[in-house]
FIBA-510519 format. One record per atom (N, C-alpha, C, CB): y, z, x. Coordinates in steps of 0.02 Angstrom, whole numbers, padded with zeros to 5 digits, always signed. Atoms other than C-alpha are relative to their C-alpha. Glycine has a CB too. Layout:
YZX/...
end
This chain:
+00044-00056-00018/+00137-00828-01004/-00071-00014-00024/+00027+00068-00029/+00070+00009+00019/-00052-00846-01003/-00027+00068-00024/-00043-00028+00060/+00019-00065+00028/-00109-00707-01120/-00055-00007-00052/+00060+00033-00031/+00055+00009+00047/-00258-00777-01216/-00058-00036+00036/+00022-00040-00063/+00058+00033-00029/-00434-00840-01179/+00010-00076+00001/-00064+00018-00039/-00010+00072+00005/-00383-01014-01236/+00046-00024+00056/+00029-00019-00068/-00048+00020-00052/-00233-01025-01119/-00031+00008+00069/+00064+00043-00005/+00030-00010-00065/-00332-00952-00975/-00053-00053+00015/-00031+00070+00004/+00051+00051-00010/-00476-01073-01000/+00031-00067+00020/-00041-00009-00063/-00034+00062-00017/-00357-01221-00996/+00027+00002+00072/+00057-00015-00049/-00029-00007-00067/-00275-01154-00838/-00055-00002+00053/+00040+00065+00006/+00054-00003-00050/-00441-01123-00749/-00026-00070+00017/-00057+00043-00026/+00021+00069-00014/-00487-01307-00766/+00043-00030+00055/+00003-00043-00064/-00046+00026-00051/-00333-01352-00664/-00004+00040+00064/+00071-00001-00026/-00002-00044-00059/-00343-01202-00548/-00059-00014+00047/-00001+00073-00021/+00058+00011-00042/-00519-01240-00488/+00007-00060+00045/-00060-00009-00044/-00008+00061-00040/-00465-01411-00425/+00061+00003+00046/+00007-00061-00046/-00062-00005-00039/-00305-01348-00342/-00017+00003+00075/+00040+00062-00020/+00013-00002-00072/-00300-01381-00153/+00025+00064+00033/+00032-00059+00034/-00024-00064-00026/-00205-01218-00126/+00025+00043-00058/+00057-00011+00053/-00023-00048+00051/-00158-01060-00223/+00044+00053+00034/-00061+00034-00036/-00043-00055-00021/-00012-00942-00194/-00004+00054-00053/+00074-00024+00011/+00015-00054+00047/-00036-00771-00272/+00041+00063+00016/-00075+00018+00001/-00034-00065-00007/+00061-00609-00301/-00016+00041-00062/+00077-00009+00009/+00011-00045+00057/+00048-00459-00416/+00063+00043-00010/-00062+00045+00011/-00050-00052+00015/+00167-00339-00502/-00037+00057-00033/+00057-00028-00047/+00031-00060+00027/+00113-00161-00539/+00053+00046-00028/-00042+00037+00054/-00047-00045+00034/+00192-00014-00630/+00000+00070+00032/-00016+00006-00074/+00007-00066-00033/+00176+00124-00498/+00063+00043-00007/-00015-00010+00073/-00061-00039+00008/+00358+00176-00526/+00008+00027-00071/+00060-00041+00018/-00010-00016+00070/+00332+00197-00713/-00062+00029-00034/+00022-00061-00037/+00062-00022+00033/+00150+00241-00750/-00046+00035+00051/-00037-00060-00033/+00048-00035-00044/+00006+00346-00681/-00067+00006-00035/+00027+00070+00019/-00001+00037-00063/-00114+00293-00620/+00027-00071-00010/-00069-00003+00031/-00029+00067+00006/-00039+00123-00580/-00052-00051-00019/+00034-00020+00066/+00045+00056+00018/-00113-00041-00639/+00035-00065+00014/-00023+00004-00074/-00030+00067-00008/-00087-00226-00610/+00024-00022-00068/-00052-00051+00029/-00030+00019+00064/+00031-00285-00746/+00014-00075-00005/+00064+00038-00010/-00017+00071+00001/+00063-00465-00696/-00030-00034+00061/+00076-00010-00003/+00023+00042-00055/-00016-00601-00590/+00044-00062+00002/-00076-00019-00009/-00040+00061-00008/+00095-00739-00521/-00042-00048+00042/+00069+00015+00035/+00041+00050-00032/+00004-00897-00472/+00039-00065+00005/-00067-00011-00038/-00032+00065-00010/+00078-01055-00397/-00051-00047+00031/+00063+00006+00045/+00041+00054-00026/-00018-01217-00367/+00044-00062+00003/-00065-00012-00046/-00041+00061+00002/+00041-01397-00343/+00024-00018-00070/-00038-00057+00029/-00020+00016+00068/+00051-01405-00533/+00059+00042-00024/-00058+00011-00047/-00056-00042+00021/+00184-01268-00541/-00016+00074+00002/+00022-00019-00069/+00005-00073+00000/+00207-01081-00569/-00026+00024-00068/+00068+00032+00016/+00026-00029+00061/+00109-00980-00696/+00001+00076+00005/-00072-00025-00013/+00005-00073+00005/+00116-00799-00753/-00060+00017-00044/+00066+00031-00030/+00060-00020+00037/-00045-00716-00811/+00005+00074-00017/-00065-00014+00042/-00008-00068+00025/-00047-00558-00915/-00067+00037+00000/+00029-00001-00071/+00063-00038-00001/-00191-00442-00863/-00002+00057-00050/-00012+00027+00069/-00002-00052+00051/-00134-00318-00996/-00023-00027-00068/+00071+00029-00006/+00026+00029+00061/-00186-00440-01132/-00076+00005+00000/+00022-00075-00007/+00073-00006+00006/-00365-00437-01195/-00034-00064+00021/-00020+00018-00073/+00032+00060-00026/-00430-00574-01082/-00045+00021+00058/+00052-00052+00024/+00048-00012-00054/-00577-00579-00961/+00025-00033+00063/-00071-00026-00020/-00026+00027-00063/-00510-00599-00785/-00055-00021+00048/+00044+00051+00033/+00055+00015-00045/-00683-00622-00709/+00000-00072+00024/-00065+00014-00034/-00001+00070-00023/-00680-00814-00707/+00060-00017+00044/-00001-00046-00060/-00060+00011-00041/-00503-00811-00637/-00011+00026+00070/+00061+00033-00032/+00011-00030-00066/-00550-00694-00495/-00053-00039+00039/-00021+00073-00007/+00052+00040-00033/-00705-00799-00458/+00032-00063+00029/-00056-00018-00050/-00034+00059-00025/-00594-00952-00441/+00044+00017+00060/+00043-00032-00055/-00039-00022-00058/-00476-00856-00326/-00045+00006+00061/+00034+00069-00015/+00045-00012-00055/-00627-00813-00220/-00024-00064+00035/-00059+00038-00023/+00021+00064-00029/-00662-00997-00188/+00056-00033+00041/-00022-00048-00055/-00058+00028-00034/-00492-01025-00108/+00026+00048+00054/+00056-00017-00050/-00042-00041-00042/-00387-00964+00036/+00065+00013-00039/+00015-00034+00071/-00058-00018+00040/-00247-00870-00052/+00060+00010+00044/-00014+00064-00041/-00063-00010-00036/-00069-00880+00011/+00035+00060-00032/+00046-00064-00001/-00030-00062+00026/+00008-00706-00007/+00053+00024+00050/-00054+00054-00011/-00050-00029-00044/+00151-00606+00065/-00006+00076-00001/+00073-00022-00020/+00009-00073-00001/+00124-00427+00123/-00056+00021-00046/+00065+00035-00020/+00056-00004+00047/-00048-00429+00043/-00032+00069-00005/-00051-00050+00018/+00035-00064-00004/-00099-00251+00087/-00006+00034-00068/+00036+00046+00048/+00000-00036+00064/-00048-00168-00078/-00037-00039-00054/+00071+00016-00022/+00033+00042+00051/-00106-00314-00185/-00076+00001+00009/+00026-00073+00005/+00072+00000-00012/-00277-00318-00102/-00031+00066-00021/-00015-00014+00074/+00027-00065+00020/-00301-00132-00130/-00002+00008-00076/+00043+00057+00031/+00001-00002+00073/-00254-00149-00313/-00058-00041-00028/+00067-00026-00029/+00055+00043+00023/-00376-00293-00336/-00067+00035+00011/+00000-00068+00038/+00063-00034-00015/-00515-00193-00252/-00010+00060-00045/-00002+00022+00075/+00006-00062+00038/-00479-00032-00345/-00011-00012-00074/+00062+00042+00009/+00001+00009+00073/-00453-00100-00521/-00045-00056-00024/+00069-00012-00024/+00039+00057+00023/-00552-00262-00524/-00059-00016+00046/+00045-00060-00005/+00055+00010-00048/-00676-00247-00378/+00000-00071+00027/-00068+00016-00034/-00007+00067-00027/-00610-00412-00312/+00023+00002+00072/+00049-00041-00043/-00018+00007-00070/-00605-00453-00127/+00002-00075+00016/-00050+00038+00048/-00004+00072-00012/-00542-00627-00078/-00040-00020+00062/+00072-00021+00008/+00036+00027-00058/-00636-00737+00044/+00046-00008+00060/-00032-00068-00017/-00047+00012-00054/-00482-00782+00146/+00071+00001-00028/-00015-00068+00036/-00071+00001+00019/-00293-00762+00141/+00041-00028+00057/+00025+00071-00020/-00051+00015-00050/-00141-00829+00231/+00059+00044-00018/+00020-00077+00001/-00053-00048+00014/-00018-00684+00238/+00063-00020+00037/-00022+00072+00020/-00061+00024-00031/+00158-00747+00269/+00038+00056+00036/+00046-00031-00052/-00031-00056-00036/+00220-00573+00319/-00032+00009+00068/-00004+00065-00041/+00035-00006-00064/+00087-00559+00453/+00018-00058+00046/-00076+00003-00011/-00018+00058-00040/+00126-00734+00512/+00069+00008+00030/-00003-00065-00042/-00068-00010-00024/+00310-00693+00525/+00003+00052+00056/+00044+00022-00058/-00001-00052-00051/+00278-00535+00625/-00032-00024+00065/-00037+00063-00025/+00032+00026-00060/+00162-00626+00745/+00042-00053+00034/-00068-00028-00018/-00048+00046-00031/+00304-00749+00776/+00059+00038+00029/+00023-00051-00050/-00053-00040-00029/+00418-00605+00824/+00059+00012-00045/+00024-00032+00060/-00056-00013+00047/+00528-00599+00668/+00007+00075-00012/-00011-00036-00066/-00013-00071+00012/+00609-00429+00648/+00015+00014-00073/+00058+00023+00043/-00011-00006+00071/+00658-00460+00466/-00052-00045-00034/+00073-00019-00020/+00057+00039+00025/+00499-00512+00377/-00012+00011-00075/-00063+00018+00038/+00005-00002+00072/+00533-00474+00194/+00002-00071-00028/+00058+00042-00030/+00003+00067+00029/+00504-00622+00078/+00069-00030-00008/-00036+00002-00068/-00067+00026+00009/+00688-00639+00037/+00029-00024+00066/+00045+00053-00031/-00026+00018-00065/+00733-00642+00222/-00031-00065+00025/-00013+00055+00051/+00035+00059-00025/+00601-00772+00264/+00017-00063-00039/-00075+00012-00001/-00018+00058+00041/+00640-00887+00118/+00070-00024+00017/-00006+00017-00076/-00068+00019-00019/+00823-00883+00166/+00001-00032+00069/+00047+00061-00001/+00000+00024-00069/+00786-00910+00351/-00032-00069+00007/-00036+00049+00045/+00038+00061-00010/+00658-01049+00336/+00015-00055-00051/-00073+00015-00002/-00008+00049+00054/+00700-01132+00170/+00071-00004-00026/-00046+00017-00056/-00069+00002+00021/+00884-01092+00146/+00012+00018-00072/+00027-00066+00013/-00005-00020+00071/+00857-01013-00025/+00013+00074-00005/-00064-00020-00039/-00015-00071+00012/+00934-00847-00081/-00033+00022-00065/+00077+00012-00002/+00036-00024+00059/+00820-00752-00200/+00033+00062-00029/-00072+00016+00018/-00027-00058+00036/+00874-00624-00330/-00047+00059+00011/+00008-00015-00075/+00041-00060-00011/+00815-00447-00289/+00001+00046-00061/+00026+00038+00061/-00016-00046+00054/+00865-00375-00456/-00056+00033-00038/+00040-00035-00048/+00053-00028+00043/+00695-00343-00538/-00054+00036+00040/-00032-00056-00040/+00051-00032-00042/+00604-00257-00394/-00028+00063-00030/+00029+00015+00068/+00022-00064+00027/+00596-00090-00485/-00008-00001-00075/+00049+00054+00019/+00008+00006+00073/+00573-00157-00660/-00066+00028-00024/+00006-00074-00021/+00062-00022+00030/+00441-00091-00778/-00039-00061-00021/+00013+00048-00062/+00037+00062+00011/+00315-00233-00769/-00051+00005-00056/-00033-00021+00063/+00044-00006+00058/+00213-00163-00913/+00035-00017-00065/-00029+00071-00004/-00036+00015+00062/+00350-00202-01038/-00015-00071-00023/+00077+00010+00010/+00010+00066+00030/+00324-00348-01155/+00048-00007-00059/-00074-00010-00022/+00003+00057-00046/+00403-00468-01176/+00042+00012+00063/+00025-00064-00036/-00041-00002-00061/+00470-00491-01000/+00068-00030-00015/-00035-00036+00058/-00065+00032+00006/+00654-00527-00988/+00000-00066+00039/+00056+00048+00025/-00006+00063-00036/+00708-00698-00928/+00010+00012+00075/+00058-00042-00028/-00012-00015-00071/+00769-00620-00766/-00063+00024+00035/+00055+00053+00007/+00064-00022-00028/+00601-00533-00738/-00047-00059+00012/-00033+00052-00046/+00044+00058-00008/+00508-00696-00766/+00021-00042+00060/+00000-00043-00064/-00025+00040-00056/+00619-00788-00642/-00016+00034+00066/+00076-00010-00006/+00016-00038-00061/+00599-00651-00513/-00074-00006+00016/+00020+00075-00009/+00072+00002-00011/+00410-00651-00535/-00022-00069+00025/-00037+00018-00064/+00019+00067-00021/+00393-00839-00520/+00023-00015+00072/+00029-00052-00048/-00026+00012-00068/+00500-00841-00363/-00043+00033+00054/+00071+00026+00005/+00043-00034-00049/+00377-00722-00279/-00054-00045+00028/-00031+00061-00031/+00051+00046-00025/+00252-00864-00264/+00024-00072+00007/-00060+00001-00045/-00023+00069+00002/+00355-01021-00290/+00011-00029+00070/+00065-00005-00040/-00018+00024-00066/+00408-01033-00108/-00053+00015+00054/+00066+00029+00021/+00048-00022-00051/+00251-00966-00023/-00033-00059+00036/-00053+00042-00032/+00034+00056-00034/+00168-01135+00012/+00045-00033+00052/-00022-00052-00052/-00042+00029-00053/+00316-01218+00101/+00015+00050+00055/+00065-00025-00030/-00010-00050-00052/+00349-01054+00191/-00061+00006+00045/+00016+00068-00032/+00062-00005-00039/+00167-01041+00245/-00008-00061+00046/-00061+00006-00046/+00005+00060-00042/+00172-01221+00308/+00044+00005+00061/+00018-00062-00041/-00046-00007-00056/+00323-01185+00416/-00026+00051+00050/+00070+00020-00024/+00025-00053-00044/+00249-01024+00484/-00063-00022+00037/-00013+00063-00040/+00063+00023-00031/+00080-01104+00517/+00015-00048+00058/-00045-00034-00052/-00018+00047-00053/+00162-01243+00618/+00025+00037+00062/+00053-00049-00025/-00026-00039-00056/+00253-01115+00725/-00056+00039+00035/+00055+00048-00023/+00057-00036-00030/+00094-01013+00750/-00042-00047+00043/-00043+00031-00055/+00038+00048-00038/+00002-01168+00806/+00036-00019+00065/-00014-00063-00041/-00039+00019-00058/+00143-01215+00925/-00001+00054+00054/+00072-00016-00020/+00001-00056-00047/+00138-01042+01005/-00071+00022+00018/+00038+00058-00029/+00069-00018-00015/-00052-01036+01011/-00021+00066-00031/-00009+00003+00073/+00014-00065+00031/-00058-00888+00892/-00034-00005-00069/+00064+00039-00007/+00030+00008+00065/-00142-00961+00739/-00065+00040-00005/-00013-00074-00016/+00062-00039+00001/-00309-00881+00787/+00015+00074-00006/-00041-00014+00063/-00019-00070+00008/-00218-00714+00802/+00011+00016-00074/+00065+00016+00040/-00015-00011+00070/-00158-00733+00624/-00063-00001-00042/+00050-00053-00025/+00062+00004+00038/-00328-00785+00558/-00040+00065+00008/-00041-00060+00022/+00037-00062-00012/-00408-00633+00639/+00034+00059-00034/-00008+00013+00075/-00038-00054+00032/-00270-00518+00575/-00009+00000-00075/+00074-00004+00018/+00010+00005+00072/-00290-00582+00397/-00071+00023-00018/+00012-00072-00025/+00069-00021+00013/-00479-00557+00406/-00006+00076+00006/-00049-00035+00049/+00002-00073-00008/-00454-00379+00470/+00034+00034-00059/+00034+00021+00066/-00035-00029+00058/-00330-00344+00329/-00045+00000-00061/+00064-00039-00015/+00047+00003+00057/-00457-00402+00199/-00054+00053+00008/-00032-00070-00005/+00053-00049-00012/-00591-00294+00280/+00024+00071-00012/-00026-00007+00072/-00028-00068+00008/-00480-00140+00287/+00012+00017-00074/+00065+00008+00040/-00019-00013+00070/-00421-00158+00107/-00060-00002-00048/+00051-00050-00022/+00059+00003+00044/-00596-00188+00039/-00040+00064+00001/-00044-00058+00021/+00037-00062-00005/-00655-00015+00090/+00022+00047-00056/+00010+00033+00069/-00015-00049+00051/-00666+00107-00054/+00020+00066+00033/-00060+00011-00048/-00025-00060-00031/-00563+00259-00007/+00001+00058-00050/+00071-00011+00029/+00001-00059+00043/-00608+00422-00091/+00049+00052+00028/-00072+00030-00006/-00048-00049-00025/-00470+00553-00081/-00036+00062+00026/+00049+00020-00055/+00026-00062-00028/-00506+00706+00026/+00024+00057-00045/+00023+00010+00074/-00019-00051+00049/-00509+00848-00101/+00037+00058+00031/-00062+00025-00035/-00036-00054-00032/-00443+00969+00029/+00067-00022+00029/-00043+00030+00055/-00063+00025-00027/-00298+00858+00080/+00047-00027-00053/-00014-00053+00051/-00040+00037+00048/-00238+00768-00075/+00055+00042-00031/-00045-00028-00054/-00050-00043+00032/-00143+00918-00145/+00049+00031+00050/-00036+00055-00038/-00045-00029-00052/-00059+00966+00020/+00062-00043+00007/-00038+00006+00069/-00062+00039+00003/+00117+00905-00010/+00043+00012+00061/+00039+00018-00063/-00048-00009-00054/+00258+00884+00113/+00032+00069-00005/+00054-00055-00001/-00027-00068+00000/+00314+01059+00162/-00053+00053-00009/+00051+00007-00054/+00053-00050+00012/+00147+01142+00123/-00023+00033+00065/-00059-00033-00035/+00021-00030-00064/+00118+01175+00310/+00035+00065+00012/+00013-00048+00057/-00037-00062-00008/+00245+01315+00294/-00030+00058-00041/+00072-00010-00019/+00026-00050+00046/+00142+01407+00163/-00060+00037+00030/-00020-00032-00066/+00059-00038-00018/+00017+01546+00192/-00056-00012-00050/+00016+00075+00003/+00058+00013+00042/-00154+01553+00111/+00011+00016-00074/-00058+00040+00026/-00010-00013+00072/-00102+01640-00053/+00044-00053-00033/+00032+00069-00009/-00044+00050+00029/+00039+01516-00081/-00035-00068-00005/+00064-00007+00041/+00037+00062+00003/-00077+01371-00041/-00047+00000-00060/-00040-00011+00065/+00044-00004+00059/-00196+01433-00176/+00039-00015-00063/-00032+00071-00004/-00042+00015+00058/-00054+01428-00301/+00018-00074-00002/+00064+00043+00001/-00019+00070-00003/+00002+01257-00242/-00058-00045-00023/+00022-00019+00071/+00058+00040+00019/-00174+01188-00263/-00009-00001-00076/-00063+00027+00033/+00006-00004+00073/-00181+01248-00443/+00057-00038-00034/+00000+00072-00024/-00058+00036+00028/-00006+01179-00478/-00010-00076+00005/+00064+00021+00036/+00012+00072-00009/-00056+01010-00408/-00051-00026-00051/-00025-00015+00073/+00051+00021+00048/-00211+01001-00517/+00029-00001-00071/-00061+00047+00003/-00033-00001+00066/-00108+01050-00670/+00045-00061-00007/+00040+00065-00010/-00046+00056+00003/+00023+00918-00628/-00037-00067-00007/+00045-00002+00062/+00039+00061+00007/-00110+00783-00607/-00021-00012-00072/-00063+00003+00045/+00020+00006+00069/-00175+00817-00781/+00058-00019-00045/-00031+00064-00024/-00059+00016+00040/+00000+00813-00854/+00023-00072+00011/+00057+00048+00017/-00023+00068-00016/+00044+00651-00764/-00045-00052-00032/+00001-00011+00077/+00047+00048+00030/-00113+00562-00823/+00008-00001-00076/-00073+00018+00019/-00008-00004+00073/-00091+00624-01002/+00064-00033-00023/-00001+00073-00023/-00065+00029+00019/+00091+00569-01005/+00008-00072+00025/+00056+00042+00027/-00005+00067-00030/+00056+00407-00908/+00066-00008+00037/-00008-00055-00053/-00062+00000-00039/+00201+00450-00794/-00016+00022+00071/+00054+00046-00032/+00012-00023-00069/+00207+00467-00604/+00010+00075+00007/+00047-00037+00049/-00003-00073-00005/+00180+00648-00550/+00069+00029+00013/-00046+00023+00054/-00065-00028-00017/+00355+00669-00480/+00046+00002-00061/+00033-00041+00054/-00038-00006+00062/+00422+00641-00657/-00017+00065-00036/-00013-00060-00046/+00021-00063+00031/+00326+00796-00711/+00032+00058+00038/-00077+00007+00000/-00026-00054-00042/+00375+00908-00565/+00007-00026+00071/-00046+00063-00002/-00013+00024-00068/+00452+00868-00396/-00041+00040+00051/+00074+00003+00016/+00037-00034-00053/+00358+00909-00236/+00036+00064+00022/-00009-00046+00060/-00038-00057-00025/+00497+01025-00178/-00003+00059-00048/+00072-00019+00013/+00003-00053+00050/+00491+01122-00341/-00068+00035+00003/+00011-00029-00071/+00067-00030-00004/+00303+01150-00321/-00005+00047+00061/-00054-00054+00004/-00001-00044-00059/+00329+01221-00146/+00039+00063-00015/+00030-00037+00061/-00041-00059+00017/+00468+01336-00209/-00036+00045-00049/+00068-00023-00029/+00036-00040+00049/+00363+01393-00356/-00057+00039+00033/-00028-00044-00056/+00056-00033-00034/+00215+01434-00243/+00025+00058+00042/-00037-00050+00046/-00029-00054-00040/+00325+01537-00126/+00024+00057-00045/+00057-00026+00043/-00025-00052+00045/+00408+01629-00270/-00057+00040-00029/+00042-00031-00056/+00055-00034+00033/+00242+01671-00352/-00032+00052+00045/-00053-00051-00022/+00035-00046-00045/+00166+01754-00198/+00046+00054+00029/-00033-00038+00057/-00047-00052-00024/+00324+01852-00155/+00024+00044-00056/+00060-00033+00035/-00016-00044+00056/+00333+01933-00326/+00062-00018-00038/+00007+00070+00025/-00060+00021+00036/+00486+01837-00385/-00021-00037-00064/+00045-00044+00044/+00013+00035+00062/+00495+01767-00560/+00005-00076+00012/+00049+00022-00056/-00003+00073-00007/+00454+01582-00567/+00039-00032-00057/-00071-00028+00003/-00033+00028+00059/+00540+01560-00734/+00066-00036+00017/+00014+00054-00050/-00063+00035-00015/+00713+01519-00661/-00009-00066+00037/+00044+00045+00042/+00012+00061-00038/+00633+01381-00556/-00029-00056-00042/-00047+00015+00057/+00029+00051+00042/+00557+01289-00703/+00054-00048-00027/-00038+00032-00059/-00049+00048+00028/+00645+01129-00761/+00018+00018-00071/-00028-00071+00004/-00023-00017+00067/+00749+01158-00916/-00030-00046-00053/+00076-00004-00004/+00026+00048+00048/+00674+01003-00997/-00072+00015-00021/+00004-00070+00028/+00070-00015+00015/+00500+01081-01000/-00009+00022-00072/-00027+00054+00048/+00019-00023+00066/+00421+01099-01170/-00035+00067+00006/-00045-00052-00037/+00035-00064-00001/+00344+01265-01219/-00072-00009+00023/+00002+00033-00070/+00069+00012-00020/+00172+01189-01198/-00007-00011+00075/-00028-00061-00037/+00003+00013-00072/+00207+01124-01024/+00017+00063+00040/+00049-00057+00019/-00018-00062-00034/+00290+01288-00974/-00060+00048+00002/+00061+00034-00036/+00057-00045+00004/+00138+01386-01032/-00056-00024+00047/-00027+00004-00072/+00052+00027-00044/+00020+01269-00938/+00015+00013+00073/-00007-00074-00012/-00019-00013-00070/+00117+01288-00776/-00009+00073+00017/+00072-00022+00013/+00007-00071-00014/+00123+01476-00789/-00073+00021+00005/+00036+00041-00055/+00072-00014-00004/-00064+01479-00821/-00027-00022+00068/-00037-00036-00057/+00022+00025-00066/-00091+01374-00663/+00022+00048+00055/+00027-00071+00013/-00024-00049-00049/+00016+01496-00563/-00044+00062+00000/+00074+00019-00013/+00043-00059+00006/-00087+01641-00629/-00069-00012+00029/-00006+00021-00072/+00066+00017-00027/-00249+01553-00584/+00003-00003+00076/-00025-00067-00028/-00007+00002-00072/-00184+01523-00408/+00005+00069+00030/+00060-00041+00020/-00007-00069-00025/-00136+01705-00387/-00065+00038-00005/+00054+00036-00040/+00063-00035+00009/-00308+01758-00447/-00055-00023+00047/-00024-00009-00072/+00051+00024-00046/-00401+01661-00313/-00015+00055+00052/+00022-00066+00035/+00016-00052-00050/-00495+01788-00203/+00019-00023+00070/-00075+00017-00003/-00021+00018-00068/-00436+01793-00022/-00051-00044+00036/+00011+00062+00041/+00050+00040-00035/-00602+01722+00039/+00000-00073-00021/-00069+00030-00010/+00000+00068+00025/-00576+01566-00068/+00068-00034+00005/-00022+00001-00072/-00066+00032-00008/-00394+01535-00027/-00003-00053+00055/+00053+00054+00017/+00002+00054-00050/-00363+01373+00069/+00027+00023+00067/+00039-00061-00025/-00024-00013-00068/-00340+01381+00256/+00058-00047+00015/-00056-00007+00052/-00053+00046-00023/-00178+01312+00327/-00031-00051+00048/+00058+00039+00036/+00025+00052-00045/-00209+01149+00418/+00025+00013+00071/+00021-00069-00023/-00019-00008-00070/-00211+01170+00605/-00003-00068+00033/-00047+00051+00036/+00002+00065-00034/-00161+01015+00702/-00052+00000+00055/+00068-00018+00029/+00052+00006-00051/-00307+00958+00807/+00031-00033+00061/-00061-00041-00025/-00031+00026-00061/-00235+00939+00979/-00049+00004+00057/+00065+00039+00017/+00043+00003-00059/-00327+00889+01134/+00044-00016+00060/-00057-00051-00008/-00041+00011-00060/-00245+00902+01303/-00029-00058+00039/+00004+00064+00043/+00022+00057-00041/-00255+00738+01394/-00004+00020+00073/+00048-00060-00009/+00005-00013-00072/-00313+00744+01572/+00054-00042+00036/-00071-00018+00027/-00049+00038-00039/-00198+00682+01710/-00021-00073+00005/+00008+00031+00070/+00025+00069-00006/-00309+00529+01729/+00013-00038-00065/-00075-00001+00017/-00012+00033+00064/-00293+00490+01541/+00074-00015-00009/-00025+00044-00057/-00072+00012+00005/-00104+00510+01549/+00020-00060+00041/+00039+00062+00022/-00016+00058-00042/-00098+00385+01691/-00024-00064-00033/-00033+00008+00070/+00026+00060+00033/-00207+00263+01593/+00043-00019-00060/-00073+00011-00021/-00045+00014+00056/-00095+00280+01439/+00064-00034+00025/+00017+00065-00039/-00061+00028-00027/+00057+00244+01545/-00012-00072+00024/+00027+00043+00059/+00017+00067-00023/-00028+00093+01623/-00008-00048-00059/-00064+00000+00042/+00009+00042+00060/-00080+00027+01452/+00067-00014-00033/-00047+00035-00050/-00065+00009+00032/+00095+00054+01383/+00042-00050+00039/+00037+00067-00006/-00039+00046-00040/+00175-00037+01529/-00026-00071-00008/-00002+00020+00074/+00030+00065+00008/+00053-00181+01511/+00016-00028-00069/-00076+00004+00010/-00015+00021+00069/+00077-00187+01322/+00073-00022-00007/-00015+00057-00049/-00071+00014+00007/+00267-00182+01333/+00020-00063+00038/+00041+00059+00024/-00015+00061-00039/+00272-00316+01468/-00022-00062-00039/-00035+00003+00069/+00025+00057+00038/+00164-00433+01363/+00041-00010-00063/-00074+00009-00017/-00040+00005+00061/+00264-00393+01206/+00068-00032+00014/+00009+00069-00032/-00065+00028-00019/+00427-00434+01294/-00006-00075+00015/+00030+00036+00061/+00012+00071-00017/+00357-00598+01362/-00010-00042-00063/-00061-00006+00046/+00018+00037+00061/+00295-00648+01189/+00050+00009-00056/-00068+00022-00024/-00048-00013+00053/+00442-00580+01089/-00031+00034-00060/+00032-00064-00022/+00036-00034+00054/+00329-00465+00988/+00019+00074-00004/-00075-00006+00011/-00002-00072+00008/+00343-00290+00918/-00060+00029+00038/-00001+00021-00077/+00057-00026-00040/+00237-00191+01045/-00054+00032-00042/+00025+00049+00049/+00051-00034+00040/+00151-00093+00907/-00048-00048-00034/+00034+00043-00053/+00048+00049+00026/+00072-00254+00844/-00059-00008+00048/+00034-00068-00011/+00053+00005-00049/-00027-00256+01005/-00042+00064+00001/+00029-00014+00070/+00036-00064+00003/-00072-00071+01004/+00049+00055-00013/-00039+00013+00066/-00042-00058+00014/+00001+00088+00933/-00010+00053+00054/-00017+00030-00070/+00007-00055-00047/+00026+00245+01035/-00067+00035-00008/+00058+00051-00008/+00064-00034+00013/-00125+00327+00952/-00058-00042+00026/-00008+00014-00075/+00054+00044-00024/-00233+00175+00992/-00005+00002+00075/+00012-00072-00024/+00001-00002-00073/-00181+00179+01174/-00028+00065+00026/+00070-00011+00028/+00028-00064-00021/-00225+00363+01186/-00075+00000-00007/+00031+00057-00041/+00072+00006+00009/-00397+00327+01116/-00031-00043+00055/-00017-00031-00070/+00026+00044-00052/-00421+00184+01238/+00000+00033+00068/+00041-00064+00003/-00004-00035-00064/-00366+00293+01383/-00055+00051+00007/+00068+00033+00009/+00054-00049-00001/-00494+00423+01334/-00068-00032+00011/-00001+00040-00066/+00065+00034-00006/-00639+00300+01316/+00008-00073-00022/-00055+00036-00043/-00011+00071+00015/-00608+00113+01327/-00061-00031-00034/+00017-00038+00064/+00060+00031+00027/-00788+00065+01292/-00011+00018-00073/-00061+00021+00042/+00012-00024+00069/-00795+00168+01134/+00051-00029-00049/+00003+00076-00002/-00053+00018+00047/-00628+00114+01060/+00023-00072+00006/+00058+00045+00010/-00023+00069-00008/-00604-00064+01124/-00019-00043-00060/-00028-00031+00064/+00022+00039+00059/-00700-00129+00972/+00047+00009-00060/-00071+00019-00019/-00048-00010+00054/-00562-00058+00861/+00056-00053+00003/+00031+00070+00004/-00051+00051-00009/-00446-00191+00932/-00026-00067-00025/+00022-00004+00073/+00019+00069+00012/-00445-00370+00873/-00004-00036+00066/+00051-00034-00048/+00011+00036-00063/-00494-00498+01003/+00065-00017+00035/-00039-00064-00013/-00063+00020-00032/-00315-00558+01032/+00036+00061+00028/+00044-00037-00051/-00031-00061-00028/-00253-00379+01054/-00034+00021+00064/-00004+00056-00051/+00038-00020-00059/-00391-00341+01178/+00017-00046+00059/-00076-00003-00015/-00017+00047-00053/-00350-00498+01278/+00068+00016+00030/-00001-00072-00026/-00067-00014-00024/-00167-00450+01290/+00004+00065+00039/+00048+00003-00058/-00001-00064-00036/-00209-00276+01353/-00041+00000+00064/-00025+00054-00045/+00042+00003-00060/-00328-00332+01490/+00044-00003+00062/-00047-00060-00003/
end
């Protein structure tokens, strides 16, 4: 495990000269709040290395070196967002083996499936939900982590050859560039949406006011306890508490028995604050924005869908890779306005 400046410095000397780098991350989103990157797995021709970002080491030089390479990754979406959010790092280029697999028409594109299919190796799934912030890592966790990058280079080589043979390598390059672009955008949460949990559409304005206060209270508790919010209070419980509060029923029977007196008092205070919100300040229920398509737009959507599905069948692709239903509706409404949302290869297939 690389967990000191000295070890990292020695590794960077070799990493900078590496002709390729395979990279993965492990985070603790199932065990902590907010989540953080707990482990970096790096494979080069010299072997597999584990880097501990929780140790007191400066990752800046490491990330700079990553930026000078095309990184081989699998299902890079979540990893890229973590890098952008926590380390303000955006790679120059990636080769995403999951994207490559999907563009070849594979229906099972998990890393374990692909390594078994292309390389004949069965990987252990046992540590997927492990707490990656624990130290030291168990031997099984270390093996699992190293395997996440150990096979990426030979897998990428096989996939790249197939993409080239099918004339789809440019599709993959464009898709990887779009993924980097999408994941590099800073996304600020919508303060009027973030607290609207599943089931909140059934609530009226008074209950929504209570739910909003409960959500804010739960966020504070989750951050203070460094535990995911659902460990503090389940979504369904918050909906039930909001309904009970505005119908005059006691919320006490709905509180988890494990609650401490302090947490119980805090929740009851949040309920009281929600009930005290004046009617004019209570949240409005969300109204779905619906627009009736014209007959001409419906015909264009059907034409686009038929064209998309025909091309997808010919190419052995998931049709949604070419265009989703929502995208086709946008295109039917105004092709000129929305065609730029498509990648070049998608646009060509829909012509």
